N, CA, C and O atoms as CSV, one atom per row, in Angstrom:
chain,resi,resn,atom,element,x,y,z
A,1,MET,N,N,0.828,-1.181,0.000
A,1,MET,CA,C,0.000,0.000,0.000
A,1,MET,C,C,0.874,1.246,0.000
A,1,MET,O,O,1.850,1.347,0.743
A,2,LYS,N,N,0.495,2.192,-0.855
A,2,LYS,CA,C,1.235,3.441,-0.960
A,2,LYS,C,C,1.047,4.289,0.298
A,2,LYS,O,O,-0.072,4.441,0.787
A,3,SER,N,N,2.119,4.826,0.807
A,3,SER,CA,C,2.068,5.674,1.993
A,3,SER,C,C,1.536,7.055,1.620
A,3,SER,O,O,1.869,7.591,0.563
A,4,VAL,N,N,0.716,7.621,2.485
A,4,VAL,CA,C,0.145,8.943,2.264
A,4,VAL,C,C,1.077,10.008,2.838
A,4,VAL,O,O,1.595,9.862,3.945
A,5,ASP,N,N,1.282,11.077,2.075
A,5,ASP,CA,C,2.027,12.222,2.575
A,5,ASP,C,C,1.021,13.130,3.274
A,5,ASP,O,O,0.140,13.695,2.625
A,6,TRP,N,N,1.144,13.274,4.587
A,6,TRP,CA,C,0.180,14.038,5.373
A,6,TRP,C,C,0.527,15.522,5.435
A,6,TRP,O,O,-0.246,16.302,5.990
A,7,THR,N,N,1.664,15.931,4.883
A,7,THR,CA,C,2.077,17.329,4.907
A,7,THR,C,C,1.023,18.207,4.226
A,7,THR,O,O,0.620,17.952,3.091
A,8,GLY,N,N,0.594,19.231,4.935
A,8,GLY,CA,C,-0.362,20.165,4.375
A,8,GLY,C,C,-1.812,19.715,4.426
A,8,GLY,O,O,-2.711,20.485,4.086
A,9,ARG,N,N,-2.048,18.495,4.841
A,9,ARG,CA,C,-3.431,18.010,4.964
A,9,ARG,C,C,-4.115,18.764,6.102
A,9,ARG,O,O,-3.455,19.298,6.994
A,10,ARG,N,N,-5.440,18.799,6.059
A,10,ARG,CA,C,-6.221,19.599,7.004
A,10,ARG,C,C,-6.888,18.696,8.042
A,10,ARG,O,O,-7.535,17.706,7.698
A,11,ALA,N,N,-6.720,19.055,9.315
A,11,ALA,CA,C,-7.298,18.260,10.396
A,11,ALA,C,C,-8.065,19.144,11.368
A,11,ALA,O,O,-7.657,20.262,11.682
A,12,LEU,N,N,-9.183,18.612,11.833
A,12,LEU,CA,C,-9.947,19.221,12.906
A,12,LEU,C,C,-9.743,18.353,14.132
A,12,LEU,O,O,-10.082,17.170,14.125
A,13,VAL,N,N,-9.183,18.942,15.195
A,13,VAL,CA,C,-8.927,18.212,16.433
A,13,VAL,C,C,-9.925,18.691,17.480
A,13,VAL,O,O,-9.852,19.824,17.956
A,14,ILE,N,N,-10.857,17.810,17.827
A,14,ILE,CA,C,-11.886,18.118,18.805
A,14,ILE,C,C,-11.360,17.759,20.198
A,14,ILE,O,O,-10.819,16.672,20.403
A,15,GLY,N,N,-11.521,18.665,21.132
A,15,GLY,CA,C,-11.030,18.419,22.491
A,15,GLY,C,C,-9.538,18.637,22.620
A,15,GLY,O,O,-8.883,18.005,23.449
A,16,ALA,N,N,-8.990,19.537,21.795
A,16,ALA,CA,C,-7.546,19.814,21.839
A,16,ALA,C,C,-7.137,20.553,23.100
A,16,ALA,O,O,-5.954,20.817,23.313
A,17,ASP,N,N,-8.112,20.889,23.940
A,17,ASP,CA,C,-7.810,21.521,25.225
A,17,ASP,C,C,-7.601,20.484,26.321
A,17,ASP,O,O,-7.260,20.845,27.448
A,18,GLY,N,N,-7.796,19.214,26.017
A,18,GLY,CA,C,-7.587,18.128,26.978
A,18,GLY,C,C,-6.375,17.292,26.599
A,18,GLY,O,O,-5.788,17.480,25.533
A,19,GLU,N,N,-6.009,16.378,27.469
A,19,GLU,CA,C,-4.785,15.591,27.273
A,19,GLU,C,C,-4.808,14.746,25.999
A,19,GLU,O,O,-3.848,14.772,25.228
A,20,ALA,N,N,-5.883,14.004,25.768
A,20,ALA,CA,C,-5.945,13.137,24.580
A,20,ALA,C,C,-5.918,13.956,23.294
A,20,ALA,O,O,-5.191,13.623,22.358
A,21,GLY,N,N,-6.708,15.025,23.244
A,21,GLY,CA,C,-6.730,15.877,22.058
A,21,GLY,C,C,-5.407,16.578,21.826
A,21,GLY,O,O,-4.975,16.734,20.684
A,22,ARG,N,N,-4.758,17.004,22.910
A,22,ARG,CA,C,-3.444,17.656,22.798
A,22,ARG,C,C,-2.426,16.687,22.208
A,22,ARG,O,O,-1.631,17.061,21.346
A,23,THR,N,N,-2.454,15.446,22.673
A,23,THR,CA,C,-1.516,14.437,22.153
A,23,THR,C,C,-1.738,14.214,20.659
A,23,THR,O,O,-0.783,14.127,19.887
A,24,MET,N,N,-2.996,14.123,20.263
A,24,MET,CA,C,-3.293,13.951,18.835
A,24,MET,C,C,-2.836,15.163,18.038
A,24,MET,O,O,-2.255,15.016,16.962
A,25,ALA,N,N,-3.093,16.362,18.559
A,25,ALA,CA,C,-2.690,17.577,17.856
A,25,ALA,C,C,-1.178,17.618,17.653
A,25,ALA,O,O,-0.700,17.976,16.576
A,26,LEU,N,N,-0.439,17.256,18.676
A,26,LEU,CA,C,1.027,17.275,18.556
A,26,LEU,C,C,1.506,16.251,17.521
A,26,LEU,O,O,2.432,16.526,16.758
A,27,THR,N,N,0.884,15.088,17.494
A,27,THR,CA,C,1.257,14.058,16.517
A,27,THR,C,C,0.952,14.526,15.101
A,27,THR,O,O,1.775,14.358,14.201
A,28,LEU,N,N,-0.217,15.110,14.898
A,28,LEU,CA,C,-0.591,15.595,13.567
A,28,LEU,C,C,0.315,16.741,13.127
A,28,LEU,O,O,0.706,16.812,11.962
A,29,ALA,N,N,0.648,17.629,14.043
A,29,ALA,CA,C,1.535,18.745,13.716
A,29,ALA,C,C,2.923,18.237,13.307
A,29,ALA,O,O,3.547,18.791,12.402
A,30,GLU,N,N,3.400,17.188,13.973
A,30,GLU,CA,C,4.694,16.601,13.612
A,30,GLU,C,C,4.693,16.083,12.187
A,30,GLU,O,O,5.740,16.041,11.542
A,31,ARG,N,N,3.539,15.692,11.693
A,31,ARG,CA,C,3.409,15.196,10.319
A,31,ARG,C,C,3.191,16.319,9.314
A,31,ARG,O,O,2.997,16.066,8.125
A,32,GLY,N,N,3.223,17.569,9.796
A,32,GLY,CA,C,3.136,18.722,8.907
A,32,GLY,C,C,1.729,19.113,8.505
A,32,GLY,O,O,1.536,19.793,7.497
A,33,MET,N,N,0.752,18.692,9.278
A,33,MET,CA,C,-0.628,18.993,8.931
A,33,MET,C,C,-1.042,20.385,9.392
A,33,MET,O,O,-0.480,20.933,10.340
A,34,LYS,N,N,-2.040,20.952,8.702
A,34,LYS,CA,C,-2.691,22.196,9.117
A,34,LYS,C,C,-3.774,21.806,10.110
A,34,LYS,O,O,-4.586,20.925,9.828
A,35,LEU,N,N,-3.793,22.449,11.262
A,35,LEU,CA,C,-4.724,22.042,12.307
A,35,LEU,C,C,-5.689,23.154,12.697
A,35,LEU,O,O,-5.320,24.324,12.798
A,36,ALA,N,N,-6.936,22.748,12.914
A,36,ALA,CA,C,-7.933,23.578,13.577
A,36,ALA,C,C,-8.172,22.905,14.917
A,36,ALA,O,O,-8.627,21.762,14.971
A,37,LEU,N,N,-7.868,23.610,15.994
A,37,LEU,CA,C,-7.982,23.069,17.347
A,37,LEU,C,C,-9.244,23.616,17.993
A,37,LEU,O,O,-9.443,24.830,18.039
A,38,THR,N,N,-10.096,22.731,18.492
A,38,THR,CA,C,-11.308,23.194,19.144
A,38,THR,C,C,-11.498,22.540,20.501
A,38,THR,O,O,-11.052,21.419,20.745
A,39,GLY,N,N,-12.166,23.267,21.367
A,39,GLY,CA,C,-12.445,22.826,22.721
A,39,GLY,C,C,-13.008,24.010,23.493
A,39,GLY,O,O,-13.073,25.121,22.967
A,40,GLY,N,N,-13.407,23.783,24.711
A,40,GLY,CA,C,-14.056,24.818,25.493
A,40,GLY,C,C,-13.134,25.770,26.233
A,40,GLY,O,O,-13.570,26.841,26.655
A,41,ASP,N,N,-11.861,25.404,26.401
A,41,ASP,CA,C,-10.920,26.199,27.206
A,41,ASP,C,C,-9.919,26.901,26.280
A,41,ASP,O,O,-8.950,26.293,25.825
A,42,ALA,N,N,-10.165,28.183,26.008
A,42,ALA,CA,C,-9.328,28.939,25.075
A,42,ALA,C,C,-7.858,28.957,25.483
A,42,ALA,O,O,-6.980,28.812,24.633
A,43,ALA,N,N,-7.579,29.133,26.781
A,43,ALA,CA,C,-6.188,29.184,27.241
A,43,ALA,C,C,-5.492,27.842,27.006
A,43,ALA,O,O,-4.332,27.808,26.597
A,44,ALA,N,N,-6.189,26.752,27.260
A,44,ALA,CA,C,-5.598,25.427,27.032
A,44,ALA,C,C,-5.367,25.180,25.546
A,44,ALA,O,O,-4.377,24.551,25.174
A,45,LEU,N,N,-6.263,25.663,24.695
A,45,LEU,CA,C,-6.064,25.529,23.247
A,45,LEU,C,C,-4.823,26.301,22.803
A,45,LEU,O,O,-4.056,25.818,21.970
A,46,MET,N,N,-4.626,27.492,23.355
A,46,MET,CA,C,-3.434,28.279,23.028
A,46,MET,C,C,-2.166,27.565,23.476
A,46,MET,O,O,-1.153,27.603,22.776
A,47,ARG,N,N,-2.212,26.912,24.637
A,47,ARG,CA,C,-1.052,26.134,25.109
A,47,ARG,C,C,-0.775,24.972,24.153
A,47,ARG,O,O,0.379,24.692,23.826
A,48,THR,N,N,-1.828,24.304,23.711
A,48,THR,CA,C,-1.645,23.205,22.755
A,48,THR,C,C,-1.003,23.727,21.474
A,48,THR,O,O,-0.059,23.126,20.960
A,49,ALA,N,N,-1.511,24.836,20.962
A,49,ALA,CA,C,-0.932,25.427,19.745
A,49,ALA,C,C,0.540,25.761,19.954
A,49,ALA,O,O,1.364,25.509,19.074
A,50,ALA,N,N,0.875,26.322,21.104
A,50,ALA,CA,C,2.274,26.678,21.396
A,50,ALA,C,C,3.159,25.444,21.452
A,50,ALA,O,O,4.301,25.478,20.993
A,51,LEU,N,N,2.643,24.358,22.010
A,51,LEU,CA,C,3.432,23.129,22.128
A,51,LEU,C,C,3.765,22.503,20.777
A,51,LEU,O,O,4.717,21.729,20.675
A,52,THR,N,N,2.998,22.825,19.746
A,52,THR,CA,C,3.293,22.269,18.419
A,52,THR,C,C,4.581,22.836,17.841
A,52,THR,O,O,5.170,22.259,16.927
A,53,GLY,N,N,5.014,23.976,18.382
A,53,GLY,CA,C,6.212,24.621,17.844
A,53,GLY,C,C,5.907,25.517,16.655
A,53,GLY,O,O,6.800,26.202,16.157
A,54,ARG,N,N,4.674,25.524,16.195
A,54,ARG,CA,C,4.267,26.398,15.090
A,54,ARG,C,C,2.875,26.952,15.344
A,54,ARG,O,O,1.954,26.719,14.561
A,55,PRO,N,N,2.724,27.688,16.441
A,55,PRO,CA,C,1.400,28.182,16.826
A,55,PRO,C,C,0.748,29.088,15.783
A,55,PRO,O,O,-0.479,29.169,15.725
A,56,MET,N,N,1.537,29.766,14.966
A,56,MET,CA,C,0.964,30.650,13.957
A,56,MET,C,C,0.300,29.857,12.829
A,56,MET,O,O,-0.489,30.411,12.064
A,57,ASP,N,N,0.613,28.575,12.725
A,57,ASP,CA,C,0.015,27.722,11.693
A,57,ASP,C,C,-1.263,27.038,12.174
A,57,ASP,O,O,-1.896,26.309,11.410
A,58,MET,N,N,-1.645,27.259,13.415
A,58,MET,CA,C,-2.815,26.601,13.990
A,58,MET,C,C,-3.994,27.563,14.021
A,58,MET,O,O,-3.830,28.753,14.292
A,59,LEU,N,N,-5.166,27.047,13.747
A,59,LEU,CA,C,-6.390,27.809,13.985
A,59,LEU,C,C,-6.907,27.390,15.351
A,59,LEU,O,O,-7.161,26.207,15.578
A,60,VAL,N,N,-7.065,28.324,16.248
A,60,VAL,CA,C,-7.568,28.039,17.587
A,60,VAL,C,C,-9.028,28.484,17.616
A,60,VAL,O,O,-9.336,29.663,17.447
A,61,LEU,N,N,-9.915,27.521,17.833
A,61,LEU,CA,C,-11.349,27.769,17.755
A,61,LEU,C,C,-12.043,27.379,19.051
A,61,LEU,O,O,-12.631,26.301,19.139
A,62,PRO,N,N,-11.981,28.249,20.062
A,62,PRO,CA,C,-12.704,27.941,21.300
A,62,PRO,C,C,-14.195,27.852,20.970
A,62,PRO,O,O,-14.736,28.702,20.263
A,63,ALA,N,N,-14.845,26.820,21.485
A,63,ALA,CA,C,-16.255,26.624,21.140
A,63,ALA,C,C,-16.972,25.792,22.188
A,63,ALA,O,O,-16.388,24.935,22.851
A,64,ASP,N,N,-18.245,26.074,22.308
A,64,ASP,CA,C,-19.148,25.223,23.069
A,64,ASP,C,C,-19.847,24.363,22.024
A,64,ASP,O,O,-20.712,24.855,21.301
A,65,LEU,N,N,-19.487,23.098,21.935
A,65,LEU,CA,C,-20.018,22.242,20.883
A,65,LEU,C,C,-21.502,21.952,21.051
A,65,LEU,O,O,-22.129,21.378,20.160
A,66,GLY,N,N,-22.063,22.342,22.179
A,66,GLY,CA,C,-23.497,22.226,22.371
A,66,GLY,C,C,-24.245,23.448,21.833
A,66,GLY,O,O,-25.476,23.478,21.832
A,67,ASN,N,N,-23.503,24.443,21.379
A,67,ASN,CA,C,-24.093,25.672,20.860
A,67,ASN,C,C,-24.100,25.618,19.330
A,67,ASN,O,O,-23.032,25.616,18.717
A,68,PRO,N,N,-25.272,25.574,18.705
A,68,PRO,CA,C,-25.341,25.484,17.240
A,68,PRO,C,C,-24.587,26.605,16.523
A,68,PRO,O,O,-24.043,26.387,15.440
A,69,ARG,N,N,-24.547,27.800,17.112
A,69,ARG,CA,C,-23.823,28.910,16.475
A,69,ARG,C,C,-22.322,28.616,16.441
A,69,ARG,O,O,-21.671,28.853,15.424
A,70,ASP,N,N,-21.765,28.100,17.548
A,70,ASP,CA,C,-20.335,27.755,17.580
A,70,ASP,C,C,-20.029,26.651,16.567
A,70,ASP,O,O,-19.019,26.712,15.865
A,71,VAL,N,N,-20.894,25.651,16.492
A,71,VAL,CA,C,-20.696,24.557,15.528
A,71,VAL,C,C,-20.753,25.109,14.105
A,71,VAL,O,O,-19.952,24.724,13.253
A,72,GLY,N,N,-21.695,26.004,13.855
A,72,GLY,CA,C,-21.790,26.631,12.532
A,72,GLY,C,C,-20.543,27.422,12.183
A,72,GLY,O,O,-20.089,27.401,11.039
A,73,ASN,N,N,-19.986,28.122,13.167
A,73,ASN,CA,C,-18.745,28.879,12.931
A,73,ASN,C,C,-17.597,27.947,12.570
A,73,ASN,O,O,-16.809,28.255,11.675
A,74,ILE,N,N,-17.494,26.824,13.248
A,74,ILE,CA,C,-16.430,25.859,12.936
A,74,ILE,C,C,-16.601,25.356,11.508
A,74,ILE,O,O,-15.630,25.277,10.756
A,75,MET,N,N,-17.832,25.015,11.131
A,75,MET,CA,C,-18.098,24.556,9.762
A,75,MET,C,C,-17.700,25.627,8.744
A,75,MET,O,O,-17.058,25.326,7.738
A,76,HIS,N,N,-18.080,26.862,9.009
A,76,HIS,CA,C,-17.770,27.971,8.107
A,76,HIS,C,C,-16.255,28.114,7.922
A,76,HIS,O,O,-15.770,28.311,6.808
A,77,ILE,N,N,-15.532,28.015,9.014
A,77,ILE,CA,C,-14.067,28.142,8.951
A,77,ILE,C,C,-13.452,26.965,8.199
A,77,ILE,O,O,-12.550,27.158,7.384
A,78,MET,N,N,-13.929,25.754,8.463
A,78,MET,CA,C,-13.372,24.582,7.771
A,78,MET,C,C,-13.630,24.675,6.270
A,78,MET,O,O,-12.761,24.331,5.469
A,79,GLU,N,N,-14.806,25.135,5.890
A,79,GLU,CA,C,-15.138,25.268,4.468
A,79,GLU,C,C,-14.412,26.443,3.820
A,79,GLU,O,O,-13.884,26.318,2.716
A,80,GLY,N,N,-14.388,27.586,4.511
A,80,GLY,CA,C,-13.844,28.794,3.921
A,80,GLY,C,C,-12.341,28.921,4.014
A,80,GLY,O,O,-11.675,29.176,3.011
A,81,HIS,N,N,-11.795,28.745,5.212
A,81,HIS,CA,C,-10.357,28.936,5.411
A,81,HIS,C,C,-9.553,27.702,5.000
A,81,HIS,O,O,-8.538,27.811,4.312
A,82,PHE,N,N,-10.011,26.545,5.422
A,82,PHE,CA,C,-9.279,25.308,5.134
A,82,PHE,C,C,-9.679,24.694,3.795
A,82,PHE,O,O,-8.948,23.865,3.253
A,83,LYS,N,N,-10.824,25.090,3.260
A,83,LYS,CA,C,-11.332,24.552,1.989
A,83,LYS,C,C,-11.540,23.050,2.044
A,83,LYS,O,O,-11.414,22.370,1.026
A,84,GLY,N,N,-11.858,22.522,3.218
A,84,GLY,CA,C,-12.141,21.094,3.337
A,84,GLY,C,C,-11.554,20.501,4.594
A,84,GLY,O,O,-11.119,21.208,5.503
A,85,LEU,N,N,-11.553,19.171,4.620
A,85,LEU,CA,C,-11.101,18.439,5.798
A,85,LEU,C,C,-10.596,17.070,5.371
A,85,LEU,O,O,-11.250,16.379,4.590
A,86,ASP,N,N,-9.429,16.676,5.882
A,86,ASP,CA,C,-8.864,15.362,5.579
A,86,ASP,C,C,-8.886,14.430,6.783
A,86,ASP,O,O,-9.048,13.219,6.634
A,87,VAL,N,N,-8.723,14.997,7.979
A,87,VAL,CA,C,-8.638,14.170,9.189
A,87,VAL,C,C,-9.526,14.771,10.271
A,87,VAL,O,O,-9.480,15.970,10.547
A,88,LEU,N,N,-10.327,13.914,10.869
A,88,LEU,CA,C,-11.134,14.264,12.024
A,88,LEU,C,C,-10.523,13.517,13.200
A,88,LEU,O,O,-10.425,12.290,13.173
A,89,ALA,N,N,-10.111,14.245,14.231
A,89,ALA,CA,C,-9.387,13.609,15.332
A,89,ALA,C,C,-9.873,14.142,16.671
A,89,ALA,O,O,-10.441,15.230,16.762
A,90,GLY,N,N,-9.636,13.351,17.701
A,90,GLY,CA,C,-9.888,13.814,19.052
A,90,GLY,C,C,-10.858,12.964,19.829
A,90,GLY,O,O,-11.101,11.798,19.519
A,91,ALA,N,N,-11.404,13.590,20.852
A,91,ALA,CA,C,-12.346,12.934,21.745
A,91,ALA,C,C,-13.736,13.025,21.117
A,91,ALA,O,O,-14.369,14.080,21.151
A,92,LEU,N,N,-14.199,11.932,20.554
A,92,LEU,CA,C,-15.425,11.941,19.771
A,92,LEU,C,C,-16.567,11.217,20.453
A,92,LEU,O,O,-17.502,10.777,19.785
A,93,ASP,N,N,-16.514,11.085,21.767
A,93,ASP,CA,C,-17.513,10.280,22.465
A,93,ASP,C,C,-18.743,11.011,22.966
A,93,ASP,O,O,-19.811,10.404,23.049
A,94,ASP,N,N,-18.640,12.294,23.304
A,94,ASP,CA,C,-19.849,12.906,23.865
A,94,ASP,C,C,-20.789,13.365,22.749
A,94,ASP,O,O,-20.380,13.513,21.597
A,95,GLY,N,N,-22.043,13.585,23.108
A,95,GLY,CA,C,-23.068,13.905,22.126
A,95,GLY,C,C,-22.780,15.162,21.326
A,95,GLY,O,O,-23.024,15.196,20.120
A,96,ALA,N,N,-22.265,16.197,21.978
A,96,ALA,CA,C,-21.975,17.450,21.285
A,96,ALA,C,C,-20.856,17.252,20.260
A,96,ALA,O,O,-20.943,17.758,19.141
A,97,ALA,N,N,-19.815,16.523,20.636
A,97,ALA,CA,C,-18.725,16.247,19.696
A,97,ALA,C,C,-19.223,15.424,18.518
A,97,ALA,O,O,-18.841,15.674,17.375
A,98,LEU,N,N,-20.066,14.454,18.791
A,98,LEU,CA,C,-20.613,13.627,17.709
A,98,LEU,C,C,-21.468,14.450,16.761
A,98,LEU,O,O,-21.469,14.208,15.554
A,99,SER,N,N,-22.197,15.423,17.298
A,99,SER,CA,C,-23.005,16.297,16.462
A,99,SER,C,C,-22.114,17.075,15.488
A,99,SER,O,O,-22.424,17.163,14.300
A,100,LEU,N,N,-21.008,17.640,15.989
A,100,LEU,CA,C,-20.065,18.348,15.116
A,100,LEU,C,C,-19.474,17.384,14.097
A,100,LEU,O,O,-19.364,17.720,12.918
A,101,CYS,N,N,-19.095,16.194,14.537
A,101,CYS,CA,C,-18.513,15.208,13.628
A,101,CYS,C,C,-19.448,14.917,12.460
A,101,CYS,O,O,-19.023,14.879,11.305
A,102,ARG,N,N,-20.704,14.717,12.768
A,102,ARG,CA,C,-21.673,14.412,11.710
A,102,ARG,C,C,-21.832,15.593,10.745
A,102,ARG,O,O,-22.064,15.390,9.554
A,103,LYS,N,N,-21.711,16.808,11.248
A,103,LYS,CA,C,-21.822,17.984,10.384
A,103,LYS,C,C,-20.635,18.108,9.430
A,103,LYS,O,O,-20.793,18.568,8.300
A,104,VAL,N,N,-19.444,17.697,9.884
A,104,VAL,CA,C,-18.267,17.828,9.016
A,104,VAL,C,C,-18.035,16.604,8.127
A,104,VAL,O,O,-17.125,16.615,7.299
A,105,LEU,N,N,-18.836,15.556,8.282
A,105,LEU,CA,C,-18.644,14.352,7.461
A,105,LEU,C,C,-18.660,14.633,5.960
A,105,LEU,O,O,-17.857,14.037,5.242
A,106,PRO,N,N,-19.531,15.507,5.443
A,106,PRO,CA,C,-19.463,15.775,3.995
A,106,PRO,C,C,-18.101,16.321,3.557
A,106,PRO,O,O,-17.618,15.981,2.478
A,107,LEU,N,N,-17.486,17.156,4.381
A,107,LEU,CA,C,-16.149,17.668,4.051
A,107,LEU,C,C,-15.125,16.534,4.056
A,107,LEU,O,O,-14.247,16.471,3.195
A,108,LEU,N,N,-15.249,15.648,5.028
A,108,LEU,CA,C,-14.329,14.520,5.143
A,108,LEU,C,C,-14.486,13.569,3.965
A,108,LEU,O,O,-13.496,13.076,3.426
A,109,LYS,N,N,-15.720,13.311,3.569
A,109,LYS,CA,C,-15.991,12.413,2.443
A,109,LYS,C,C,-15.372,12.926,1.147
A,109,LYS,O,O,-15.009,12.135,0.276
A,110,ALA,N,N,-15.249,14.246,1.015
A,110,ALA,CA,C,-14.700,14.841,-0.207
A,110,ALA,C,C,-13.176,14.735,-0.291
A,110,ALA,O,O,-12.600,15.002,-1.345
A,111,SER,N,N,-12.524,14.353,0.794
A,111,SER,CA,C,-11.064,14.225,0.804
A,111,SER,C,C,-10.626,13.000,0.002
A,111,SER,O,O,-11.345,12.003,-0.066
A,112,ASP,N,N,-9.437,13.083,-0.605
A,112,ASP,CA,C,-8.913,11.918,-1.324
A,112,ASP,C,C,-8.252,10.909,-0.379
A,112,ASP,O,O,-7.943,9.791,-0.789
A,113,ALA,N,N,-8.034,11.295,0.877
A,113,ALA,CA,C,-7.451,10.372,1.868
A,113,ALA,C,C,-8.040,10.681,3.246
A,113,ALA,O,O,-7.323,11.147,4.132
A,114,PRO,N,N,-9.340,10.427,3.435
A,114,PRO,CA,C,-9.961,10.764,4.716
A,114,PRO,C,C,-9.536,9.820,5.833
A,114,PRO,O,O,-9.260,8.644,5.597
A,115,ALA,N,N,-9.489,10.347,7.044
A,115,ALA,CA,C,-9.150,9.519,8.201
A,115,ALA,C,C,-9.890,10.044,9.430
A,115,ALA,O,O,-10.110,11.246,9.581
A,116,ILE,N,N,-10.263,9.118,10.295
A,116,ILE,CA,C,-10.836,9.457,11.589
A,116,ILE,C,C,-9.939,8.825,12.634
A,116,ILE,O,O,-9.739,7.610,12.642
A,117,LEU,N,N,-9.399,9.653,13.517
A,117,LEU,CA,C,-8.481,9.181,14.542
A,117,LEU,C,C,-9.062,9.499,15.909
A,117,LEU,O,O,-9.187,10.663,16.288
A,118,SER,N,N,-9.414,8.456,16.642
A,118,SER,CA,C,-10.028,8.664,17.947
A,118,SER,C,C,-9.907,7.416,18.784
A,118,SER,O,O,-9.874,6.297,18.273
A,119,ALA,N,N,-9.841,7.631,20.073
A,119,ALA,CA,C,-9.908,6.515,21.006
A,119,ALA,C,C,-11.354,6.254,21.391
A,119,ALA,O,O,-11.638,5.355,22.182
A,120,GLY,N,N,-12.267,7.035,20.834
A,120,GLY,CA,C,-13.677,6.957,21.193
A,120,GLY,C,C,-14.362,5.704,20.704
A,120,GLY,O,O,-13.976,5.123,19.690
A,121,ALA,N,N,-15.373,5.296,21.426
A,121,ALA,CA,C,-16.128,4.099,21.101
A,121,ALA,C,C,-16.992,4.282,19.859
A,121,ALA,O,O,-17.420,3.291,19.267
A,122,ASN,N,N,-17.258,5.508,19.449
A,122,ASN,CA,C,-18.145,5.769,18.316
A,122,ASN,C,C,-17.424,5.821,16.972
A,122,ASN,O,O,-18.041,6.143,15.957
A,123,ILE,N,N,-16.141,5.512,16.949
A,123,ILE,CA,C,-15.371,5.657,15.720
A,123,ILE,C,C,-15.894,4.741,14.606
A,123,ILE,O,O,-15.916,5.146,13.444
A,124,GLN,N,N,-16.307,3.536,14.936
A,124,GLN,CA,C,-16.817,2.620,13.903
A,124,GLN,C,C,-18.048,3.202,13.222
A,124,GLN,O,O,-18.147,3.170,11.995
A,125,ALA,N,N,-18.987,3.735,14.003
A,125,ALA,CA,C,-20.210,4.296,13.438
A,125,ALA,C,C,-19.904,5.517,12.574
A,125,ALA,O,O,-20.483,5.670,11.498
A,126,LEU,N,N,-19.007,6.382,13.028
A,126,LEU,CA,C,-18.643,7.557,12.241
A,126,LEU,C,C,-17.975,7.161,10.936
A,126,LEU,O,O,-18.272,7.725,9.883
A,127,ALA,N,N,-17.079,6.195,11.004
A,127,ALA,CA,C,-16.397,5.736,9.794
A,127,ALA,C,C,-17.401,5.159,8.802
A,127,ALA,O,O,-17.304,5.416,7.602
A,128,ALA,N,N,-18.355,4.389,9.289
A,128,ALA,CA,C,-19.373,3.813,8.416
A,128,ALA,C,C,-20.198,4.926,7.762
A,128,ALA,O,O,-20.490,4.851,6.568
A,129,GLU,N,N,-20.575,5.951,8.525
A,129,GLU,CA,C,-21.334,7.075,7.972
A,129,GLU,C,C,-20.547,7.807,6.897
A,129,GLU,O,O,-21.120,8.288,5.919
A,130,ALA,N,N,-19.240,7.890,7.078
A,130,ALA,CA,C,-18.394,8.601,6.119
A,130,ALA,C,C,-17.952,7.716,4.965
A,130,ALA,O,O,-17.367,8.204,3.997
A,131,GLY,N,N,-18.226,6.419,5.059
A,131,GLY,CA,C,-17.783,5.497,4.022
A,131,GLY,C,C,-16.283,5.288,4.036
A,131,GLY,O,O,-15.670,5.051,2.996
A,132,ILE,N,N,-15.693,5.377,5.224
A,132,ILE,CA,C,-14.237,5.233,5.359
A,132,ILE,C,C,-13.911,3.820,5.817
A,132,ILE,O,O,-14.482,3.329,6.791
A,133,ASP,N,N,-13.000,3.173,5.118
A,133,ASP,CA,C,-12.502,1.859,5.513
A,133,ASP,C,C,-11.443,2.092,6.593
A,133,ASP,O,O,-10.329,2.527,6.299
A,134,LEU,N,N,-11.805,1.798,7.849
A,134,LEU,CA,C,-10.885,2.085,8.954
A,134,LEU,C,C,-9.572,1.321,8.833
A,134,LEU,O,O,-8.518,1.869,9.154
A,135,ALA,N,N,-9.609,0.094,8.386
A,135,ALA,CA,C,-8.373,-0.693,8.260
A,135,ALA,C,C,-7.418,-0.021,7.280
A,135,ALA,O,O,-6.224,0.091,7.558
A,136,ALA,N,N,-7.934,0.428,6.131
A,136,ALA,CA,C,-7.086,1.090,5.138
A,136,ALA,C,C,-6.601,2.433,5.666
A,136,ALA,O,O,-5.450,2.813,5.454
A,137,SER,N,N,-7.482,3.145,6.351
A,137,SER,CA,C,-7.129,4.453,6.899
A,137,SER,C,C,-5.989,4.330,7.910
A,137,SER,O,O,-5.034,5.107,7.880
A,138,VAL,N,N,-6.099,3.353,8.798
A,138,VAL,CA,C,-5.063,3.137,9.812
A,138,VAL,C,C,-3.747,2.709,9.154
A,138,VAL,O,O,-2.673,3.164,9.545
A,139,ALA,N,N,-3.843,1.836,8.157
A,139,ALA,CA,C,-2.629,1.386,7.459
A,139,ALA,C,C,-1.931,2.561,6.791
A,139,ALA,O,O,-0.706,2.664,6.852
A,140,GLU,N,N,-2.694,3.454,6.151
A,140,GLU,CA,C,-2.096,4.637,5.520
A,140,GLU,C,C,-1.457,5.548,6.555
A,140,GLU,O,O,-0.373,6.089,6.340
A,141,TRP,N,N,-2.147,5.710,7.690
A,141,TRP,CA,C,-1.656,6.583,8.750
A,141,TRP,C,C,-0.349,6.036,9.318
A,141,TRP,O,O,0.600,6.791,9.533
A,142,GLU,N,N,-0.299,4.736,9.560
A,142,GLU,CA,C,0.896,4.125,10.166
A,142,GLU,C,C,2.006,3.925,9.133
A,142,GLU,O,O,3.181,3.821,9.486
A,143,GLY,N,N,1.621,3.873,7.848
A,143,GLY,CA,C,2.570,3.615,6.777
A,143,GLY,C,C,3.585,4.675,6.680
A,143,GLY,O,O,4.466,4.610,5.822
C-alpha cells in the first residue's frame, strides 16, 4: 500500500484543550498537517498550539459544541479557510462532539485520503457514515 504524505493536509482536532486531544494535535503537527484546534478552554487551546512549535500555523477555535452557532462557525471556517477536511481527530464520544462530527462528514468524504483518529467508542459508526474503511485508513496513517 502506498504511503500517504500528510504534509499540508487539514485536520480538525476536537477536544484539543484536553490531554488526549493535545496528544493527537502534537502528533498531527509533527506530520506537517494544518490544524484547527477546538475545545471549550481557550487558554488550554493556546497552550496546545504553542506546544506544536508552530502556533501561527494553527487555527484556535474555542467553542461550546453544544451551541449550534459555535458549531456553525467551525463549519464555516473549515469550508472557507481550510477549503475542506482530511482528518477528524480527538475525543469523539460525547453527544456534542458527535453532532459536530456528523456535520463535518461531507467535508471529510470529499477528501482523497480521509481519516478518523479517535480513542472513542463511536469511531466505527462515524467511519461507516463517512464510508471510510478504517483498516485502510489506519494502514495509511501508520505507513
